[in-house]
C-alpha positions, 0 to 999 in steps of 0.5 A: 467209804464213809468220811466219819469214823463211827460213833464209838471211837474216840481219840481224845481220851479213854472210852470208859473210866475202867475196863475189866481184866480177868486172871484166874488163880489155883489153889493148893487143891487145884481149884481155880477162881477168877478175879476180876480187877477193875483197870485204869485206862491209859494210852500205850504212851501213857502206859510206857511213862507208868512202866518207865517210873517203875522200872526206875524205881526197881533200879533204885531199890536194887541198887539200895540193896546192893549197897546194904549187902556190900556194906554188910559184907565189908563189916564181916571177916571172910568165915562169918558170912550169913547165909542168904535170907530168901524171905527178903528177897520174896518179900521185895519182889512181892512189893515190886508186883504190888507197886505195879498192881496199884498202878494197874487198878483201882478195885477188884471183884474179891470181898476183901477191900482192894489194897497194897496189903490185900494185893500183897497176900493174894501174890504170896498166896497165888504167885503170879497172879500180879504177873497174869494182871499185868498181861492181861492189861498190857493186852488190852493196852496195846491193842490185843483183842479177844476174838477173830 
């Protein structure tokens, strides 16, 4: 066994300034397309810290929404309850997913400019796409590699 590590190993920083994560999306006709994201490398501790920030923001947003709903409920008589609106719930979920994607990636292989608005459109059109990005990113960050 050699006393020196191979030249490609670096423990002082990221190996590269970015790495690819490719996901597959399917349109309503069933046609598949691939999107490759240019992702930001972080070690597992940096990624955990980013996750903590995202979870804290999610909890804060949920508490604010609950307080708003509680205030609305108190101001209305029992029989005057409005039906639950699904659109704001979905918009909130998409925003949370987009916030996550903006932490993970800095570009993509789509012709539209990489932005929160474009990511929102993608997630609305292809629900679960950002979750696939997150899963692919986590696998790479936590050491799951392709092949044997």
